[in-house]
N, C-alpha and C positions, 0 to 999 in steps of 0.2 A: 635526472634519473631518480633522485631521492623522492621527488614528488610522485613519480609513478609507483615506487615502492610503498609509499604512504597510502596512496589510493588503493592499491591491491590489499594492503593490510586492513584498511577500513571496510572495504567491501567483503573481505573474508570474515571479519568479526561480525558484521551485520547479518551475514548468511548463517553463521554458526548459532546465533541467538534465536533463530526461528522467524518465520513470517509474522509480521504484525499487521493487523487489520483494524479498521474502525468497526465497532460492534454496537448495535442498538436494535430494538424491536418495536415496530409500529410507532415511530416517533416522527416529529417534525424534522425535515432534512437538515435544518440549521443547528439542531440540538444534538446531533449524532457525533459526539466528540470522544467517546470512550475508546481507548486503545487496548487491544487484547493480543497477546502472543498466542498464535494458533498452535494446537497440539500437533505432534508428529503425524504426517500423512495428509494434513490439510495444506494444500499447495496453492490455493487461490483465495483472493478476497472477493466477496460478492456484494451486490447492491440490488435490492428489489423495491420498486416503488409501485404502490397500489393505492389509488384514491387519495393521493396527496400525502400519504405516510410512507416512510422508508424503513426497510429492514436491512441491516448490514451485518456481515460476519465473515467467518472462514468456511471454506468448503473444499472438497476434493474436486479436481478438475473434471473427472468423469461424471460428476453429479450436477455440473453446471448446465442448465437447460434454459431455454427461453421461457419467460420474459426476464430472467435473471441476467444481470450484467456482471461478468467475472473478469478479473484482471490479475496479473502477476506483479509482485513487488510490494515492499512495505508501504502500508497506508495508501495504496493505490485506489481504494474504493471511496475516496473523499471527493465530493463535487467541488469543494472550495479548497484550494491549496493553502494550508496553514501549517505552522510549526515545521516538523521535520520534512514534510513533503515539499514545502516551499523552499526550504534550505537545499534539499536534494536537487530541485529544479535549478536553483542558482549555481550550485556546484557543478552540475552537468553542463550548464551553459559556459561557465568559466573554463572547464576542461576542454570543451570543444573549441573555444576561442584560442586557447593556448596551443593546442596541438594541431589545429588545422590552419 
């Protein structure tokens, strides 16, 4: 039961700090590693690839249109799982394994 309480606390704190997205403009997809905390009202991360260059950032859900790729969750607009997103994947897998 303590594990569940700790998980709820961590998820609550991460939500309170605001959405984080990778942000870059017209760069190589591999070099887009800057993390930005989105302003209030921006509830999605986006990724747009044109002619081999990528633009990533924060956006409102109602402004997300094709060919943009939008997602929910911290650092979800990364093509390569690194750092916190890789850790989140490992923690999610562990939780599923323990509780199922």
